[in-house]
C-alpha positions as CSV (number, residue, x, y, z in Angstrom):
1,X,17.8,8.2,-35.4
2,X,18.6,7.4,-31.8
3,X,18.4,4.1,-29.9
4,X,16.5,3.5,-26.7
5,X,14.0,1.3,-24.9
6,X,11.4,2.2,-22.5
7,X,8.3,1.0,-20.8
8,X,5.6,2.6,-18.6
9,X,3.7,0.7,-16.0
10,X,0.1,1.9,-15.7
11,X,-2.8,0.6,-13.7
12,X,-6.5,0.9,-14.5
13,X,-8.2,3.4,-12.3
14,X,-9.4,7.0,-11.9
15,X,-6.1,8.5,-13.3
16,X,-6.7,7.0,-16.7
17,X,-9.1,9.6,-18.3
18,X,-9.4,8.8,-22.0
19,X,-7.6,7.2,-25.0
20,X,-7.8,6.8,-28.7
21,X,-6.2,4.4,-31.1
22,X,-6.4,4.6,-34.9
23,X,-4.9,3.0,-37.9
24,X,-4.9,4.0,-41.5
25,X,-3.6,1.8,-44.2
26,X,-1.3,3.8,-46.4
27,X,1.4,1.6,-47.7
28,X,3.0,4.0,-50.3
29,X,3.7,6.5,-47.5
30,X,5.8,4.5,-45.1
31,X,6.9,0.9,-45.6
32,X,9.7,-1.6,-45.6
33,X,9.7,-4.1,-48.5
34,X,9.0,-7.7,-47.6
35,X,11.2,-10.5,-48.9
36,X,10.0,-13.6,-50.5
37,X,12.2,-15.7,-48.3
38,X,14.9,-18.1,-49.4
39,X,12.8,-21.0,-50.6
40,X,14.6,-22.6,-53.6
41,X,11.2,-23.3,-55.3
42,X,10.0,-19.7,-55.3
43,X,11.2,-17.2,-57.8
44,X,11.5,-13.7,-56.4
45,X,13.4,-10.6,-57.1
46,X,14.8,-9.2,-53.8
47,X,14.2,-5.5,-53.5
48,X,16.3,-3.1,-51.6
49,X,15.9,-3.7,-47.8
50,X,15.5,-0.1,-47.0
51,X,12.7,1.8,-45.3
52,X,10.7,3.8,-47.8
53,X,9.1,7.0,-46.6
54,X,7.2,9.8,-48.3
55,X,8.5,12.4,-45.8
56,X,6.0,15.2,-46.5
57,X,3.0,12.8,-46.3
58,X,4.2,11.3,-43.1
59,X,4.8,14.9,-41.7
60,X,1.2,15.9,-42.7
61,X,-0.2,12.7,-41.2
62,X,1.7,13.1,-37.9
63,X,0.8,16.8,-37.4
64,X,-2.9,16.5,-38.4
65,X,-3.6,13.2,-36.5
66,X,-1.7,14.2,-33.4
67,X,-3.5,17.5,-33.1
68,X,-6.9,15.9,-33.8
69,X,-6.4,13.0,-31.5
70,X,-5.3,15.3,-28.6
71,X,-8.4,17.5,-29.1
72,X,-10.6,14.3,-29.0
73,X,-9.0,12.7,-25.9
74,X,-9.1,16.0,-24.0
75,X,-12.8,16.4,-24.8
76,X,-13.5,12.8,-23.9
77,X,-11.7,13.3,-20.6
78,X,-13.8,16.4,-19.9
79,X,-10.8,18.7,-19.8
80,X,-9.6,21.7,-21.7
81,X,-6.3,21.7,-23.6
82,X,-5.4,24.6,-21.4
83,X,-5.7,22.3,-18.3
84,X,-3.0,20.0,-19.6
85,X,0.4,20.5,-17.9
86,X,2.5,18.7,-20.6
87,X,1.8,17.3,-24.0
88,X,4.2,14.3,-24.3
89,X,4.5,13.5,-28.0
90,X,6.5,11.0,-30.0
91,X,9.8,12.6,-30.6
92,X,10.1,12.2,-34.3
93,X,11.4,15.6,-35.1
94,X,11.1,19.2,-33.7
95,X,9.1,20.5,-36.7
96,X,6.3,18.1,-35.9
97,X,6.2,19.0,-32.2
98,X,6.1,22.7,-33.1
99,X,3.4,22.3,-35.7
100,X,1.2,20.3,-33.3
101,X,1.8,22.9,-30.6
102,X,0.8,25.8,-32.9
103,X,-2.3,23.9,-34.1
104,X,-3.4,23.5,-30.5
105,X,-2.5,27.1,-29.6
106,X,-0.4,26.1,-26.6
107,X,2.8,27.5,-25.2
108,X,6.2,26.0,-26.0
109,X,6.9,25.1,-22.3
110,X,4.0,22.6,-22.4
111,X,5.8,20.5,-25.1
112,X,8.9,19.0,-23.5
113,X,11.4,17.5,-25.9
114,X,14.6,15.4,-25.7
115,X,15.1,14.8,-29.4
116,X,18.1,17.2,-29.5
117,X,19.8,14.8,-27.0
118,X,18.4,11.4,-27.8
119,X,17.4,11.5,-31.5
120,X,14.3,9.8,-32.7
121,X,14.1,6.8,-30.5
122,X,10.9,5.6,-32.1
123,X,8.4,3.8,-29.8
124,X,10.8,4.4,-26.8
125,X,10.5,8.2,-27.1
126,X,7.4,8.7,-25.0
127,X,8.5,6.5,-22.0
128,X,12.0,8.0,-22.1
129,X,10.6,11.5,-22.0
130,X,8.2,10.7,-19.2
131,X,11.1,9.2,-17.2
132,X,13.2,12.4,-17.8
133,X,10.3,14.6,-16.6
134,X,9.8,12.4,-13.6
135,X,13.4,12.3,-12.6
136,X,13.8,16.0,-13.0
137,X,10.9,16.5,-10.5
138,X,8.7,18.2,-13.2
139,X,5.7,15.9,-12.6
140,X,3.5,16.3,-9.5
141,X,0.7,14.2,-8.3
142,X,-2.5,15.3,-10.1
143,X,-0.8,16.8,-13.2
144,X,-2.8,16.2,-16.4
145,X,-0.7,14.8,-19.2
146,X,-1.7,14.4,-22.8
147,X,0.3,11.7,-24.7
148,X,0.4,11.2,-28.4
149,X,2.4,8.9,-30.7
150,X,2.3,7.7,-34.3
151,X,4.1,5.1,-36.3
152,X,4.2,3.0,-39.4
153,X,1.1,1.5,-40.6
154,X,0.0,4.4,-40.2
155,X,-1.1,4.2,-36.6
156,X,-1.8,6.6,-33.8
157,X,-2.3,6.4,-30.1
158,X,-3.3,9.2,-27.7
159,X,-4.5,9.5,-24.1
160,X,-5.1,11.8,-21.2
161,X,-4.1,10.7,-17.8
162,X,-3.6,12.2,-14.3
163,X,-0.1,11.7,-13.0
164,X,-0.1,9.8,-9.7
165,X,1.9,7.2,-7.9
């Protein structure tokens, strides 16, 4: 795991082409146990305060929903996946990025990554990667970006936007 924070300021307008948000309740796959609190009148057995994750299930969820969501938002935006300059995905691990790329039949250079330097920075990973691409001069006005992220719950969010200032 890494540590980071990020934010993206976006404005409504013609550069925002499409988006998709989903949620699937699947508690046994990824959860942190809740505590009963410290009320002296409530009897509870504290469980281990660790995140529980069924890794293979989370991997399958991440790959299948990211690929599906990206296809849907591209179609809704009226663009081909081949028109996308970069697919900016949540940087959970490189295996997920590579599996999504293969499912979409896209070249590796369209899937930038910083996980090897930053680790999994959770919800900050997309803004951090966008900032890196921008500072490196790799984003030009009019570029199409497809963004996809997933998280606990299990939730997903994807969009297609046109880069502009």
